[in-house]
C-alpha positions, 0 to 999 in steps of 0.5 A, spaced: 453 329 375 458 334 373 461 333 380 461 326 379 465 327 372 470 331 377 471 326 382 471 321 377 477 324 374 481 326 380 479 318 383 482 315 378 488 319 376 491 322 383 496 316 383 498 318 376 499 325 379 503 322 384 508 318 380 509 324 375 511 329 381 516 323 384 518 323 376 519 330 374 520 334 381 527 337 380 526 337 372 527 344 369 521 343 365 517 339 370 511 343 371 510 343 363 512 336 362 506 334 367 501 338 365 502 336 358 502 328 360 496 329 364 492 333 358 493 329 353 492 322 357 486 325 360 483 328 353 485 321 350 481 317 355 475 322 354 475 322 346 475 314 347 470 313 352 465 318 349 466 314 342 465 308 345 458 311 349 456 314 342 457 307 339 454 303 344 448 308 344 445 304 338 445 297 342 439 296 346 440 295 354 439 288 355 445 284 352 450 289 355 446 289 361 446 297 361 441 299 366 444 306 368 441 312 366 440 315 359 447 316 356 445 322 352 443 326 359 449 325 362 455 325 357 455 333 357 455 334 365 460 328 366 465 331 361 465 338 364 466 335 370 472 331 368 475 336 364 475 341 370 478 335 374 483 334 369 485 342 369 484 342 377 489 336 377 494 340 372 494 346 377 495 342 383 501 338 380 504 344 378 503 347 384 506 341 388 512 341 383 514 348 384 514 346 392 518 340 392 523 343 387 528 341 392 526 336 397 528 330 396 525 326 401 518 329 399 520 326 392 521 319 394 515 319 399 510 321 393 513 315 388 511 310 394 504 314 396 501 313 389 500 305 389 497 306 396 492 310 393 491 306 387 490 300 392 485 304 396 480 306 391 480 299 389 478 296 396 473 302 396 470 299 389 470 292 392 467 294 398 461 298 395 459 293 390 455 290 394 450 296 395 450 296 387 443 293 384 444 292 377 
């Protein structure tokens, strides 16, 4: 489950990281700004999702059509993986921003790849839906 949380963060935020790289490459404090942006956004999403998960835990599964595992058993491992993914993404973005400091062509490329990655993940979700049995 920890790996699932890690992949969840990476899979849903790689496009955001590419856009951050494109926007902040060449700026004096680009690495710091990117790290703060990724950390604040990731923490906000984690806190809201844990809050909703806790609030919905009191409802029975039938009206909400929730047939997944028991949330209490997966909250901690998924959260740990999510946080690990957040820090790994911050490190990767910082490294790439360091390397792209003078590469204008790569900055333009990073800004164009983000939407393609997001479309690819969307197509994967659509293609995988048939195998899900709720």
